[in-house]
C-alpha positions, -999 to +999 in steps of 0.1 A: -544+461+007-530+439+035-542+464+060-578+462+048-577+425+048-564+424+084-589+448+096-617+429+079-605+397+096-603+416+129-639+426+127-650+391+119-632+378+148-646+404+171-681+395+158-674+358+164-660+365+199-691+385+205-712+356+195-692+332+217-696+356+247-733+361+245-735+324+238-757+327+208-739+308+182-769+284+179-792+313+173-779+311+136-799+285+115-804+283+078-840+288+068-845+253+056-832+234+086-849+234+120-831+253+148-820+232+179-829+248+210-805+246+239-816+229+271-834+254+292-820+260+326-833+282+353-816+316+351-794+324+379-788+360+393-759+366+371-773+348+338-799+360+312-825+340+295-813+348+260-838+341+231-824+361+202-825+341+170-822+350+132-828+329+101-801+331+076-816+331+041-802+312+011-775+331-006-773+357+023-739+367+032-724+362+066-718+400+070-754+408+063-765+379+088-741+393+114-754+428+111-789+417+114-778+395+145-760+424+162-791+447+155-814+422+172-790+417+203-788+456+207-825+458+204-832+430+229-812+450+256-793+418+268-757+435+265-770+466+284-784+443+311-750+424+313-731+457+317-753+465+346-749+432+362-711+433+358-710+449+393-734+447+421-760+477+419-782+481+449-817+495+448-809+531+452-783+530+426-807+513+402-834+537+409-810+566+401-799+550+369-833+543+357-843+581+364-811+592+345-820+569+316-856+583+315-843+618+314-820+609+285-850+592+268-871+623+272-843+647+260-838+624+229-873+625+220-876+662+223-847+666+201-862+642+175-894+662+176-876+695+171-857+680+141-891+667+126-905+702+131-876+719+114-878+695+084-915+703+080-910+740+080 
């Protein structure tokens, strides 16, 4: 029992650290209160213009809101962009990475298509 409580606390701490890391704690706003926008600054070469927000409904648990927030952050691609900007990447490396990502995307789409065809048959 104690281990389950500790692991749940650690997961919550990780999510809060993720929010602090991305700097999106102001993205959480209750539905009936207006969200406060952060002052806009010009993005530098190492910063991202982050605009991910979710509205927390009345009676919605924090776990559900965090799950939706994490999904939105992943879909926006900000974390992937931050990972790529961690180290300098010249244009040739960037081009190679984009080609490799395209290959993987096409491969994944092909696999999905095969799965769908198998399910129909």
